[in-house]
Backbone of each chain as nested JSON, in Angstrom:
{
  "chains": [
    {"id": "A", "residues": [
      {"number": 1, "name": "MET", "atoms": {"N": [9.382, -5.061, 21.314], "CA": [8.355, -5.526, 20.368], "C": [7.754, -4.331, 19.628]}},
      {"number": 2, "name": "ARG", "atoms": {"N": [7.584, -4.53, 18.365], "CA": [7.028, -3.451, 17.558], "C": [5.867, -3.959, 16.731]}},
      {"number": 3, "name": "HIS", "atoms": {"N": [5.051, -3.028, 16.355], "CA": [3.892, -3.363, 15.531], "C": [4.272, -3.246, 14.052]}},
      {"number": 4, "name": "TYR", "atoms": {"N": [3.989, -4.29, 13.31], "CA": [4.311, -4.291, 11.886], "C": [3.095, -4.646, 11.057]}},
      {"number": 5, "name": "GLU", "atoms": {"N": [3.148, -4.224, 9.839], "CA": [2.124, -4.619, 8.881], "C": [2.865, -5.156, 7.653]}},
      {"number": 6, "name": "ILE", "atoms": {"N": [2.515, -6.361, 7.263], "CA": [3.213, -6.978, 6.142], "C": [2.215, -7.306, 5.047]}},
      {"number": 7, "name": "MET", "atoms": {"N": [2.494, -6.818, 3.86], "CA": [1.663, -7.185, 2.72], "C": [2.452, -8.157, 1.852]}},
      {"number": 8, "name": "ILE", "atoms": {"N": [1.755, -9.195, 1.411], "CA": [2.399, -10.239, 0.623], "C": [1.598, -10.443, -0.655]}},
      {"number": 9, "name": "ILE", "atoms": {"N": [2.285, -10.496, -1.774], "CA": [1.627, -10.878, -3.016], "C": [2.114, -12.27, -3.394]}},
      {"number": 10, "name": "LEU", "atoms": {"N": [1.163, -13.186, -3.533], "CA": [1.501, -14.566, -3.869], "C": [1.193, -14.851, -5.334]}},
      {"number": 11, "name": "ASP", "atoms": {"N": [1.852, -15.878, -5.82], "CA": [1.626, -16.367, -7.175], "C": [0.148, -16.741, -7.359]}},
      {"number": 12, "name": "PRO", "atoms": {"N": [-0.49, -16.274, -8.431], "CA": [-1.914, -16.588, -8.61], "C": [-2.172, -18.045, -8.988]}},
      {"number": 13, "name": "ASN", "atoms": {"N": [-1.128, -18.773, -9.349], "CA": [-1.34, -20.146, -9.813], "C": [-1.388, -21.179, -8.689]}},
      {"number": 14, "name": "ILE", "atoms": {"N": [-1.047, -20.764, -7.483], "CA": [-1.149, -21.748, -6.402], "C": [-2.618, -21.897, -6.005]}},
      {"number": 15, "name": "GLU", "atoms": {"N": [-2.907, -23.065, -5.465], "CA": [-4.309, -23.386, -5.184], "C": [-4.893, -22.493, -4.1]}},
      {"number": 16, "name": "GLU", "atoms": {"N": [-6.16, -22.181, -4.302], "CA": [-6.838, -21.249, -3.398], "C": [-6.81, -21.715, -1.942]}},
      {"number": 17, "name": "ARG", "atoms": {"N": [-7.014, -23.024, -1.759], "CA": [-7.086, -23.49, -0.365], "C": [-5.712, -23.743, 0.236]}},
      {"number": 18, "name": "ALA", "atoms": {"N": [-4.671, -23.66, -0.594], "CA": [-3.312, -23.803, -0.06], "C": [-2.781, -22.475, 0.468]}},
      {"number": 19, "name": "VAL", "atoms": {"N": [-3.511, -21.394, 0.201], "CA": [-3.024, -20.06, 0.561], "C": [-2.927, -19.896, 2.068]}},
      {"number": 20, "name": "GLN", "atoms": {"N": [-4.06, -20.14, 2.731], "CA": [-4.107, -19.949, 4.185], "C": [-3.042, -20.76, 4.924]}},
      {"number": 21, "name": "PRO", "atoms": {"N": [-2.936, -22.079, 4.673], "CA": [-1.907, -22.853, 5.395], "C": [-0.485, -22.39, 5.119]}},
      {"number": 22, "name": "SER", "atoms": {"N": [-0.201, -22.032, 3.862], "CA": [1.183, -21.646, 3.558], "C": [1.533, -20.335, 4.244]}},
      {"number": 23, "name": "LEU", "atoms": {"N": [0.555, -19.411, 4.312], "CA": [0.831, -18.149, 5.004], "C": [1.031, -18.383, 6.491]}},
      {"number": 24, "name": "GLU", "atoms": {"N": [0.189, -19.256, 7.049], "CA": [0.339, -19.552, 8.468], "C": [1.689, -20.209, 8.737]}},
      {"number": 25, "name": "GLY", "atoms": {"N": [2.13, -21.001, 7.772], "CA": [3.446, -21.613, 7.896], "C": [4.55, -20.571, 7.964]}},
      {"number": 26, "name": "PHE", "atoms": {"N": [4.43, -19.531, 7.109], "CA": [5.43, -18.454, 7.139], "C": [5.419, -17.74, 8.475]}},
      {"number": 27, "name": "LEU", "atoms": {"N": [4.206, -17.509, 8.976], "CA": [4.076, -16.699, 10.189], "C": [4.46, -17.459, 11.453]}},
      {"number": 28, "name": "LYS", "atoms": {"N": [4.756, -18.742, 11.298], "CA": [5.229, -19.512, 12.456], "C": [6.516, -18.932, 13.025]}},
      {"number": 29, "name": "VAL", "atoms": {"N": [7.31, -18.307, 12.16], "CA": [8.554, -17.683, 12.623], "C": [8.247, -16.654, 13.695]}},
      {"number": 30, "name": "VAL", "atoms": {"N": [7.137, -15.931, 13.486], "CA": [6.766, -14.874, 14.426], "C": [6.274, -15.477, 15.733]}},
      {"number": 31, "name": "THR", "atoms": {"N": [5.294, -16.385, 15.632], "CA": [4.723, -16.959, 16.85], "C": [5.758, -17.793, 17.598]}},
      {"number": 32, "name": "GLY", "atoms": {"N": [6.693, -18.385, 16.845], "CA": [7.707, -19.227, 17.468], "C": [8.69, -18.456, 18.317]}},
      {"number": 33, "name": "SER", "atoms": {"N": [8.817, -17.139, 18.085], "CA": [9.806, -16.378, 18.851], "C": [9.145, -15.286, 19.683]}},
      {"number": 34, "name": "GLY", "atoms": {"N": [7.95, -15.584, 20.156], "CA": [7.327, -14.689, 21.125], "C": [6.469, -13.575, 20.54]}},
      {"number": 35, "name": "GLY", "atoms": {"N": [6.383, -13.507, 19.221], "CA": [5.557, -12.466, 18.617], "C": [4.105, -12.893, 18.518]}},
      {"number": 36, "name": "LYS", "atoms": {"N": [3.267, -11.943, 18.149], "CA": [1.845, -12.24, 18.015], "C": [1.344, -11.788, 16.655]}},
      {"number": 37, "name": "VAL", "atoms": {"N": [0.535, -12.621, 16.029], "CA": [-0.108, -12.23, 14.784], "C": [-1.535, -11.799, 15.135]}},
      {"number": 38, "name": "ALA", "atoms": {"N": [-1.775, -10.5, 15.012], "CA": [-3.076, -9.97, 15.433], "C": [-4.146, -10.263, 14.384]}},
      {"number": 39, "name": "LYS", "atoms": {"N": [-3.762, -10.176, 13.111], "CA": [-4.764, -10.344, 12.071], "C": [-4.081, -10.85, 10.797]}},
      {"number": 40, "name": "LEU", "atoms": {"N": [-4.746, -11.776, 10.139], "CA": [-4.275, -12.222, 8.83], "C": [-5.436, -12.064, 7.859]}},
      {"number": 41, "name": "ASP", "atoms": {"N": [-5.283, -11.109, 6.977], "CA": [-6.373, -10.758, 6.073], "C": [-5.99, -11.189, 4.66]}},
      {"number": 42, "name": "ILE", "atoms": {"N": [-6.729, -12.156, 4.122], "CA": [-6.441, -12.606, 2.761], "C": [-7.454, -11.953, 1.822]}},
      {"number": 43, "name": "TRP", "atoms": {"N": [-6.941, -11.101, 0.949], "CA": [-7.817, -10.359, 0.031], "C": [-8.305, -11.245, -1.106]}},
      {"number": 44, "name": "GLY", "atoms": {"N": [-7.494, -12.234, -1.452], "CA": [-7.815, -13.065, -2.601], "C": [-7.186, -12.508, -3.871]}},
      {"number": 45, "name": "LYS", "atoms": {"N": [-7.614, -13.055, -5.008], "CA": [-7.026, -12.648, -6.29], "C": [-7.412, -11.225, -6.635]}},
      {"number": 46, "name": "ARG", "atoms": {"N": [-6.413, -10.518, -7.163], "CA": [-6.639, -9.13, -7.501], "C": [-5.784, -8.83, -8.729]}},
      {"number": 47, "name": "ARG", "atoms": {"N": [-6.276, -7.99, -9.584], "CA": [-5.527, -7.607, -10.777], "C": [-4.367, -6.711, -10.396]}},
      {"number": 48, "name": "LEU", "atoms": {"N": [-3.188, -6.979, -10.922], "CA": [-2.038, -6.121, -10.666], "C": [-2.095, -4.908, -11.582]}},
      {"number": 49, "name": "ALA", "atoms": {"N": [-1.612, -3.787, -11.077], "CA": [-1.612, -2.567, -11.883], "C": [-0.614, -2.663, -13.029]}},
      {"number": 50, "name": "TYR", "atoms": {"N": [0.376, -3.513, -12.864], "CA": [1.333, -3.792, -13.938], "C": [1.807, -5.221, -13.714]}},
      {"number": 51, "name": "GLN", "atoms": {"N": [2.406, -5.818, -14.729], "CA": [2.808, -7.211, -14.612], "C": [4.016, -7.38, -13.691]}},
      {"number": 52, "name": "ILE", "atoms": {"N": [3.946, -8.432, -12.876], "CA": [5.11, -8.826, -12.078], "C": [5.443, -10.251, -12.477]}},
      {"number": 53, "name": "GLU", "atoms": {"N": [6.669, -10.462, -12.888], "CA": [7.094, -11.782, -13.371], "C": [6.111, -12.335, -14.39]}},
      {"number": 54, "name": "LYS", "atoms": {"N": [5.678, -11.489, -15.29], "CA": [4.778, -11.834, -16.396], "C": [3.384, -12.273, -15.94]}},
      {"number": 55, "name": "LYS", "atoms": {"N": [3.06, -11.961, -14.711], "CA": [1.737, -12.34, -14.218], "C": [0.865, -11.1, -14.075]}},
      {"number": 56, "name": "ALA", "atoms": {"N": [-0.398, -11.249, -14.494], "CA": [-1.301, -10.107, -14.468], "C": [-2.112, -10.035, -13.181]}},
      {"number": 57, "name": "GLU", "atoms": {"N": [-2.115, -11.152, -12.43], "CA": [-2.877, -11.197, -11.186], "C": [-1.982, -11.611, -10.031]}},
      {"number": 58, "name": "GLY", "atoms": {"N": [-2.482, -11.404, -8.836], "CA": [-1.754, -11.844, -7.656], "C": [-2.718, -12.078, -6.521]}},
      {"number": 59, "name": "ILE", "atoms": {"N": [-2.31, -12.938, -5.586], "CA": [-3.121, -13.158, -4.399], "C": [-2.552, -12.28, -3.293]}},
      {"number": 60, "name": "TYR", "atoms": {"N": [-3.386, -11.358, -2.812], "CA": [-2.927, -10.4, -1.813], "C": [-3.269, -10.886, -0.408]}},
      {"number": 61, "name": "ALA", "atoms": {"N": [-2.378, -10.614, 0.514], "CA": [-2.647, -10.91, 1.924], "C": [-1.957, -9.855, 2.774]}},
      {"number": 62, "name": "VAL", "atoms": {"N": [-2.617, -9.458, 3.851], "CA": [-2.051, -8.478, 4.77], "C": [-2.064, -9.064, 6.173]}},
      {"number": 63, "name": "ALA", "atoms": {"N": [-0.912, -9.006, 6.841], "CA": [-0.817, -9.517, 8.206], "C": [-0.432, -8.38, 9.15]}},
      {"number": 64, "name": "ASP", "atoms": {"N": [-1.126, -8.351, 10.272], "CA": [-0.843, -7.381, 11.327], "C": [-0.159, -8.129, 12.453]}},
      {"number": 65, "name": "LEU", "atoms": {"N": [1.028, -7.71, 12.846], "CA": [1.705, -8.472, 13.896], "C": [2.595, -7.597, 14.761]}},
      {"number": 66, "name": "THR", "atoms": {"N": [2.857, -8.101, 15.949], "CA": [3.844, -7.473, 16.822], "C": [4.968, -8.471, 17.027]}},
      {"number": 67, "name": "ALA", "atoms": {"N": [6.196, -8.016, 16.824], "CA": [7.344, -8.9, 16.944], "C": [8.613, -8.076, 17.093]}},
      {"number": 68, "name": "GLU", "atoms": {"N": [9.695, -8.789, 17.376], "CA": [11.001, -8.145, 17.44], "C": [11.473, -7.826, 16.02]}},
      {"number": 69, "name": "PRO", "atoms": {"N": [12.242, -6.762, 15.864], "CA": [12.739, -6.396, 14.533], "C": [13.481, -7.525, 13.817]}},
      {"number": 70, "name": "ASP", "atoms": {"N": [14.285, -8.269, 14.572], "CA": [15.069, -9.352, 13.962], "C": [14.164, -10.438, 13.394]}},
      {"number": 71, "name": "THR", "atoms": {"N": [13.085, -10.726, 14.124], "CA": [12.14, -11.751, 13.683], "C": [11.515, -11.359, 12.35]}},
      {"number": 72, "name": "VAL", "atoms": {"N": [11.136, -10.094, 12.264], "CA": [10.47, -9.627, 11.051], "C": [11.44, -9.649, 9.876]}},
      {"number": 73, "name": "ARG", "atoms": {"N": [12.691, -9.312, 10.153], "CA": [13.68, -9.338, 9.082], "C": [13.848, -10.767, 8.559]}},
      {"number": 74, "name": "GLU", "atoms": {"N": [13.846, -11.711, 9.499], "CA": [13.971, -13.123, 9.125], "C": [12.754, -13.583, 8.322]}},
      {"number": 75, "name": "LEU", "atoms": {"N": [11.558, -13.168, 8.765], "CA": [10.324, -13.507, 8.048], "C": [10.373, -12.973, 6.62]}},
      {"number": 76, "name": "ASP", "atoms": {"N": [10.792, -11.729, 6.473], "CA": [10.849, -11.112, 5.151], "C": [11.856, -11.829, 4.261]}},
      {"number": 77, "name": "ARG", "atoms": {"N": [12.974, -12.24, 4.872], "CA": [13.995, -12.96, 4.114], "C": [13.433, -14.286, 3.605]}},
      {"number": 78, "name": "GLN", "atoms": {"N": [12.751, -15.01, 4.488], "CA": [12.192, -16.305, 4.09], "C": [11.128, -16.161, 3.015]}},
      {"number": 79, "name": "LEU", "atoms": {"N": [10.326, -15.093, 3.143], "CA": [9.282, -14.856, 2.137], "C": [9.905, -14.625, 0.773]}},
      {"number": 80, "name": "ASN", "atoms": {"N": [10.961, -13.817, 0.746], "CA": [11.573, -13.483, -0.532], "C": [12.319, -14.654, -1.157]}},
      {"number": 81, "name": "LEU", "atoms": {"N": [12.67, -15.647, -0.327], "CA": [13.333, -16.828, -0.881], "C": [12.332, -17.756, -1.547]}},
      {"number": 82, "name": "ASN", "atoms": {"N": [11.084, -17.682, -1.093], "CA": [10.065, -18.578, -1.621], "C": [9.613, -18.123, -3.009]}},
      {"number": 83, "name": "GLU", "atoms": {"N": [9.464, -19.093, -3.901], "CA": [9.138, -18.717, -5.282], "C": [7.663, -18.409, -5.489]}},
      {"number": 84, "name": "ALA", "atoms": {"N": [6.837, -18.827, -4.526], "CA": [5.404, -18.531, -4.637], "C": [5.101, -17.09, -4.231]}},
      {"number": 85, "name": "VAL", "atoms": {"N": [6.087, -16.409, -3.647], "CA": [5.879, -15.033, -3.21], "C": [6.41, -14.089, -4.291]}},
      {"number": 86, "name": "LEU", "atoms": {"N": [5.519, -13.248, -4.791], "CA": [5.935, -12.311, -5.836], "C": [6.558, -11.061, -5.242]}},
      {"number": 87, "name": "ARG", "atoms": {"N": [5.959, -10.582, -4.161], "CA": [6.458, -9.34, -3.574], "C": [5.99, -9.202, -2.129]}},
      {"number": 88, "name": "THR", "atoms": {"N": [6.784, -8.506, -1.339], "CA": [6.385, -8.262, 0.051], "C": [6.623, -6.803, 0.387]}},
      {"number": 89, "name": "LYS", "atoms": {"N": [5.923, -6.355, 1.414], "CA": [6.182, -5.013, 1.938], "C": [5.989, -5.021, 3.441]}},
      {"number": 90, "name": "VAL", "atoms": {"N": [7.028, -4.601, 4.139], "CA": [6.956, -4.502, 5.594], "C": [6.83, -3.03, 5.946]}},
      {"number": 91, "name": "LEU", "atoms": {"N": [5.844, -2.73, 6.803], "CA": [5.584, -1.334, 7.138], "C": [5.295, -1.224, 8.628]}},
      {"number": 92, "name": "ARG", "atoms": {"N": [5.755, -0.125, 9.203], "CA": [5.344, 0.177, 10.58], "C": [4.356, 1.319, 10.504]}},
      {"number": 93, "name": "PRO", "atoms": {"N": [3.066, 1.011, 10.699], "CA": [2.024, 2.009, 10.449], "C": [2.144, 3.268, 11.301]}},
      {"number": 94, "name": "GLU", "atoms": {"N": [2.642, 3.126, 12.54], "CA": [2.7, 4.308, 13.403], "C": [3.931, 5.148, 13.105]}},
      {"number": 95, "name": "HIS", "atoms": {"N": [4.875, 4.57, 12.404], "CA": [6.17, 5.22, 12.242], "C": [6.205, 6.05, 10.969]}},
      {"number": 96, "name": "ARG", "atoms": {"N": [6.474, 7.348, 11.124], "CA": [6.658, 8.167, 9.93], "C": [7.866, 9.059, 10.064]}}
    ]},
    {"id": "B", "residues": [
      {"number": 1, "name": "MET", "atoms": {"N": [-11.435, 52.298, -19.229], "CA": [-10.546, 51.169, -19.501], "C": [-11.13, 49.895, -18.909]}},
      {"number": 2, "name": "ALA", "atoms": {"N": [-11.213, 48.935, -19.792], "CA": [-11.751, 47.652, -19.303], "C": [-10.632, 46.875, -18.652]}},
      {"number": 3, "name": "LYS", "atoms": {"N": [-10.802, 46.661, -17.383], "CA": [-9.773, 45.886, -16.679], "C": [-10.067, 44.393, -16.815]}},
      {"number": 4, "name": "PRO", "atoms": {"N": [-9.009, 43.599, -16.981], "CA": [-9.273, 42.149, -17.029], "C": [-9.78, 41.683, -15.673]}},
      {"number": 5, "name": "PRO", "atoms": {"N": [-10.795, 40.854, -15.696], "CA": [-11.367, 40.432, -14.407], "C": [-10.365, 39.626, -13.578]}},
      {"number": 6, "name": "ILE", "atoms": {"N": [-10.205, 40.049, -12.371], "CA": [-9.263, 39.349, -11.485], "C": [-9.972, 38.178, -10.843]}},
      {"number": 7, "name": "ARG", "atoms": {"N": [-9.403, 36.989, -11.075], "CA": [-10.038, 35.795, -10.491], "C": [-9.485, 35.552, -9.105]}},
      {"number": 8, "name": "LYS", "atoms": {"N": [-10.395, 35.609, -8.18], "CA": [-9.975, 35.28, -6.817], "C": [-9.98, 33.763, -6.676]}},
      {"number": 9, "name": "PRO", "atoms": {"N": [-8.813, 33.17, -6.51], "CA": [-8.818, 31.709, -6.377], "C": [-9.485, 31.306, -5.068]}},
      {"number": 10, "name": "LYS", "atoms": {"N": [-10.366, 30.327, -5.187], "CA": [-11.058, 29.882, -3.975], "C": [-10.079, 29.09, -3.109]}},
      {"number": 11, "name": "LYS", "atoms": {"N": [-10.025, 29.474, -1.86], "CA": [-9.092, 28.808, -0.956], "C": [-9.609, 27.404, -0.645]}},
      {"number": 12, "name": "LYS", "atoms": {"N": [-8.766, 26.418, -1.002], "CA": [-9.162, 25.037, -0.728], "C": [-8.639, 24.62, 0.643]}},
      {"number": 13, "name": "VAL", "atoms": {"N": [-9.426, 23.855, 1.339], "CA": [-8.979, 23.352, 2.641], "C": [-8.596, 21.889, 2.461]}},
      {"number": 14, "name": "CYS", "atoms": {"N": [-7.517, 21.525, 3.133], "CA": [-7.025, 20.156, 3.046], "C": [-8.083, 19.182, 3.565]}},
      {"number": 15, "name": "VAL", "atoms": {"N": [-8.435, 18.208, 2.715], "CA": [-9.496, 17.256, 3.069], "C": [-9.117, 16.461, 4.309]}},
      {"number": 16, "name": "PHE", "atoms": {"N": [-7.835, 16.109, 4.397], "CA": [-7.389, 15.237, 5.492], "C": [-7.417, 15.972, 6.827]}},
      {"number": 17, "name": "CYS", "atoms": {"N": [-7.078, 17.285, 6.796], "CA": [-7.154, 18.065, 8.031], "C": [-8.606, 18.201, 8.457]}},
      {"number": 18, "name": "GLN", "atoms": {"N": [-9.469, 18.432, 7.467], "CA": [-10.887, 18.589, 7.754], "C": [-11.467, 17.331, 8.391]}},
      {"number": 19, "name": "GLU", "atoms": {"N": [-11.1, 16.194, 7.803], "CA": [-11.655, 14.925, 8.292], "C": [-10.875, 14.387, 9.487]}},
      {"number": 20, "name": "ARG", "atoms": {"N": [-9.806, 15.064, 9.833], "CA": [-8.933, 14.661, 10.948], "C": [-8.384, 13.244, 10.744]}},
      {"number": 21, "name": "ILE", "atoms": {"N": [-7.935, 12.968, 9.537], "CA": [-7.329, 11.681, 9.238], "C": [-5.838, 11.79, 9.541]}},
      {"number": 22, "name": "ALA", "atoms": {"N": [-5.376, 10.949, 10.466], "CA": [-3.978, 11.049, 10.883], "C": [-3.078, 10.218, 9.984]}},
      {"number": 23, "name": "TYR", "atoms": {"N": [-3.607, 9.102, 9.468], "CA": [-2.767, 8.182, 8.72], "C": [-3.373, 7.917, 7.346]}},
      {"number": 24, "name": "VAL", "atoms": {"N": [-2.597, 8.177, 6.309], "CA": [-3.057, 7.904, 4.956], "C": [-2.625, 6.49, 4.594]}},
      {"number": 25, "name": "ASP", "atoms": {"N": [-3.595, 5.621, 4.418], "CA": [-3.316, 4.212, 4.193], "C": [-3.027, 3.952, 2.712]}},
      {"number": 26, "name": "TYR", "atoms": {"N": [-1.902, 3.252, 2.463], "CA": [-1.565, 2.979, 1.056], "C": [-2.46, 1.897, 0.469]}},
      {"number": 27, "name": "LYS", "atoms": {"N": [-3.205, 1.174, 1.318], "CA": [-4.076, 0.109, 0.815], "C": [-5.41, 0.656, 0.309]}},
      {"number": 28, "name": "ASP", "atoms": {"N": [-5.724, 1.888, 0.684], "CA": [-7.009, 2.48, 0.308], "C": [-6.901, 3.079, -1.102]}},
      {"number": 29, "name": "THR", "atoms": {"N": [-6.961, 2.203, -2.103], "CA": [-6.723, 2.686, -3.468], "C": [-7.848, 3.588, -3.957]}},
      {"number": 30, "name": "GLY", "atoms": {"N": [-9.045, 3.352, -3.451], "CA": [-10.178, 4.188, -3.862], "C": [-9.929, 5.649, -3.547]}},
      {"number": 31, "name": "LEU", "atoms": {"N": [-9.38, 5.873, -2.353], "CA": [-9.063, 7.243, -1.93], "C": [-7.885, 7.793, -2.714]}},
      {"number": 32, "name": "LEU", "atoms": {"N": [-6.844, 6.977, -2.867], "CA": [-5.619, 7.462, -3.513], "C": [-5.828, 7.746, -4.99]}},
      {"number": 33, "name": "ARG", "atoms": {"N": [-6.778, 7.04, -5.602], "CA": [-7.027, 7.259, -7.026], "C": [-7.465, 8.689, -7.319]}},
      {"number": 34, "name": "LYS", "atoms": {"N": [-8.064, 9.317, -6.306], "CA": [-8.487, 10.708, -6.488], "C": [-7.291, 11.644, -6.607]}},
      {"number": 35, "name": "TYR", "atoms": {"N": [-6.124, 11.161, -6.153], "CA": [-4.951, 12.022, -6.151], "C": [-3.949, 11.674, -7.244]}},
      {"number": 36, "name": "ILE", "atoms": {"N": [-4.36, 10.837, -8.206], "CA": [-3.51, 10.622, -9.369], "C": [-4.295, 10.989, -10.627]}},
      {"number": 37, "name": "SER", "atoms": {"N": [-3.572, 11.431, -11.625], "CA": [-4.224, 11.8, -12.88], "C": [-4.536, 10.53, -13.665]}},
      {"number": 38, "name": "ASP", "atoms": {"N": [-5.23, 10.663, -14.789], "CA": [-5.555, 9.465, -15.579], "C": [-4.309, 8.89, -16.242]}},
      {"number": 39, "name": "ARG", "atoms": {"N": [-3.236, 9.634, -16.198], "CA": [-1.948, 9.099, -16.67], "C": [-1.209, 8.356, -15.558]}},
      {"number": 40, "name": "GLY", "atoms": {"N": [-1.717, 8.454, -14.363], "CA": [-1.07, 7.793, -13.235], "C": [-0.153, 8.697, -12.445]}},
      {"number": 41, "name": "LYS", "atoms": {"N": [-0.076, 9.969, -12.833], "CA": [0.82, 10.876, -12.118], "C": [0.152, 11.427, -10.863]}},
      {"number": 42, "name": "ILE", "atoms": {"N": [0.98, 11.732, -9.871], "CA": [0.46, 12.299, -8.625], "C": [0.036, 13.742, -8.873]}},
      {"number": 43, "name": "ARG", "atoms": {"N": [-1.154, 14.097, -8.416], "CA": [-1.649, 15.461, -8.617], "C": [-0.899, 16.438, -7.723]}},
      {"number": 44, "name": "ALA", "atoms": {"N": [-0.655, 17.623, -8.269], "CA": [0.072, 18.649, -7.529], "C": [-0.767, 19.219, -6.402]}},
      {"number": 45, "name": "ARG", "atoms": {"N": [-0.09, 19.796, -5.458], "CA": [-0.777, 20.367, -4.304], "C": [-1.738, 21.479, -4.714]}},
      {"number": 46, "name": "ARG", "atoms": {"N": [-1.362, 22.258, -5.707], "CA": [-2.246, 23.347, -6.118], "C": [-3.533, 22.813, -6.719]}},
      {"number": 47, "name": "VAL", "atoms": {"N": [-3.525, 21.564, -7.156], "CA": [-4.743, 20.943, -7.682], "C": [-5.554, 20.314, -6.56]}},
      {"number": 48, "name": "THR", "atoms": {"N": [-4.85, 19.584, -5.681], "CA": [-5.561, 18.849, -4.64], "C": [-5.973, 19.749, -3.48]}},
      {"number": 49, "name": "GLY", "atoms": {"N": [-5.189, 20.802, -3.241], "CA": [-5.487, 21.683, -2.123], "C": [-5.072, 21.129, -0.779]}},
      {"number": 50, "name": "ASN", "atoms": {"N": [-4.238, 20.104, -0.783], "CA": [-3.792, 19.512, 0.476], "C": [-2.747, 20.397, 1.145]}},
      {"number": 51, "name": "CYS", "atoms": {"N": [-2.628, 20.248, 2.452], "CA": [-1.578, 20.96, 3.163], "C": [-0.261, 20.216, 2.94]}},
      {"number": 52, "name": "THR", "atoms": {"N": [0.836, 20.869, 3.301], "CA": [2.164, 20.314, 3.04], "C": [2.301, 18.891, 3.58]}},
      {"number": 53, "name": "ARG", "atoms": {"N": [1.882, 18.732, 4.822], "CA": [2.081, 17.466, 5.493], "C": [1.27, 16.352, 4.841]}},
      {"number": 54, "name": "HIS", "atoms": {"N": [0.001, 16.643, 4.572], "CA": [-0.845, 15.598, 4.025], "C": [-0.537, 15.31, 2.563]}},
      {"number": 55, "name": "GLN", "atoms": {"N": [-0.082, 16.321, 1.841], "CA": [0.334, 16.066, 0.462], "C": [1.506, 15.087, 0.448]}},
      {"number": 56, "name": "ARG", "atoms": {"N": [2.418, 15.275, 1.41], "CA": [3.572, 14.382, 1.489], "C": [3.117, 12.969, 1.868]}},
      {"number": 57, "name": "ASP", "atoms": {"N": [2.185, 12.893, 2.829], "CA": [1.666, 11.587, 3.241], "C": [0.988, 10.876, 2.075]}},
      {"number": 58, "name": "VAL", "atoms": {"N": [0.195, 11.634, 1.306], "CA": [-0.497, 11.047, 0.153], "C": [0.529, 10.55, -0.866]}},
      {"number": 59, "name": "ALA", "atoms": {"N": [1.556, 11.368, -1.105], "CA": [2.573, 10.994, -2.09], "C": [3.286, 9.712, -1.687]}},
      {"number": 60, "name": "THR", "atoms": {"N": [3.655, 9.593, -0.407], "CA": [4.324, 8.361, 0.033], "C": [3.379, 7.169, -0.066]}},
      {"number": 61, "name": "ALA", "atoms": {"N": [2.118, 7.384, 0.292], "CA": [1.148, 6.292, 0.221], "C": [0.992, 5.812, -1.217]}},
      {"number": 62, "name": "ILE", "atoms": {"N": [0.95, 6.755, -2.155], "CA": [0.822, 6.38, -3.565], "C": [2.057, 5.602, -4.006]}},
      {"number": 63, "name": "LYS", "atoms": {"N": [3.23, 6.051, -3.565], "CA": [4.46, 5.366, -3.961], "C": [4.514, 3.956, -3.388]}},
      {"number": 64, "name": "ASN", "atoms": {"N": [4.041, 3.808, -2.147], "CA": [3.963, 2.473, -1.561], "C": [2.997, 1.591, -2.335]}},
      {"number": 65, "name": "ALA", "atoms": {"N": [1.849, 2.159, -2.67], "CA": [0.838, 1.399, -3.407], "C": [1.35, 0.999, -4.786]}},
      {"number": 66, "name": "ARG", "atoms": {"N": [2.147, 1.863, -5.394], "CA": [2.724, 1.53, -6.7], "C": [3.673, 0.344, -6.597]}},
      {"number": 67, "name": "GLU", "atoms": {"N": [4.461, 0.333, -5.536], "CA": [5.408, -0.776, -5.367], "C": [4.687, -2.102, -5.265]}},
      {"number": 68, "name": "MET", "atoms": {"N": [3.494, -2.069, -4.659], "CA": [2.733, -3.304, -4.489], "C": [1.72, -3.514, -5.62]}},
      {"number": 69, "name": "ALA", "atoms": {"N": [1.91, -2.831, -6.716], "CA": [1.066, -2.986, -7.918], "C": [-0.411, -2.714, -7.644]}},
      {"number": 70, "name": "LEU", "atoms": {"N": [-0.683, -1.895, -6.645], "CA": [-2.075, -1.508, -6.391], "C": [-2.459, -0.319, -7.274]}},
      {"number": 71, "name": "LEU", "atoms": {"N": [-1.474, 0.507, -7.562], "CA": [-1.68, 1.642, -8.452], "C": [-0.629, 1.573, -9.556]}},
      {"number": 72, "name": "PRO", "atoms": {"N": [-0.945, 2.107, -10.729], "CA": [0.037, 2.056, -11.818], "C": [1.107, 3.133, -11.682]}},
      {"number": 73, "name": "TYR", "atoms": {"N": [2.294, 2.834, -12.189], "CA": [3.319, 3.873, -12.32], "C": [2.933, 4.794, -13.471]}},
      {"number": 74, "name": "THR", "atoms": {"N": [2.516, 4.159, -14.553], "CA": [2.029, 4.923, -15.706], "C": [0.826, 4.177, -16.24]}},
      {"number": 75, "name": "SER", "atoms": {"N": [-0.085, 4.908, -16.837], "CA": [-1.138, 4.231, -17.568], "C": [-1.443, 5.055, -18.809]}},
      {"number": 76, "name": "THR", "atoms": {"N": [-1.458, 4.382, -19.917], "CA": [-1.742, 5.08, -21.169], "C": [-3.24, 4.978, -21.411]}},
      {"number": 77, "name": "ALA", "atoms": {"N": [-3.932, 6.022, -21.006], "CA": [-5.389, 6.023, -21.117], "C": [-5.841, 6.239, -22.553]}},
      {"number": 78, "name": "ARG", "atoms": {"N": [-4.931, 6.689, -23.398], "CA": [-5.299, 6.862, -24.795], "C": [-4.432, 5.992, -25.664]}}
    ]}
  ]
}
């Protein structure tokens, strides 16, 4: 098990109250295979420094979790398949 | 003979070593903004005064932040 930090940028046009459930839905992959989600931090709408897919804003969220590498790879794959997700970043904070 | 005045450059100490910051977070845009120019370029070590290790950490953090659109790749301030 490793500690990961995942940042997700979501489409700004999805409803504000749909954000939390949809993210929790994504993270079910982690909890379903023995991992733990330590923290889910939703920043809310934020201006992008440059346009992504012609959008000037994005909904930012950061999740702190411990999981197996394969699980995280699967989570990242599923996120990138979803059209509401503009961008993701998986990072291991302790690893340099 | 008038000698040109020799400027002794003031030795800068790396802020991160001083503050004992082990991890430079790419999410902390307020901090990282101090290390980019108004054009969006990463400031050189001779400007920031960072040590080798922390300059590299700052540079990677800025690059990560750029990927996530937290910081600009370029900005035309004029």
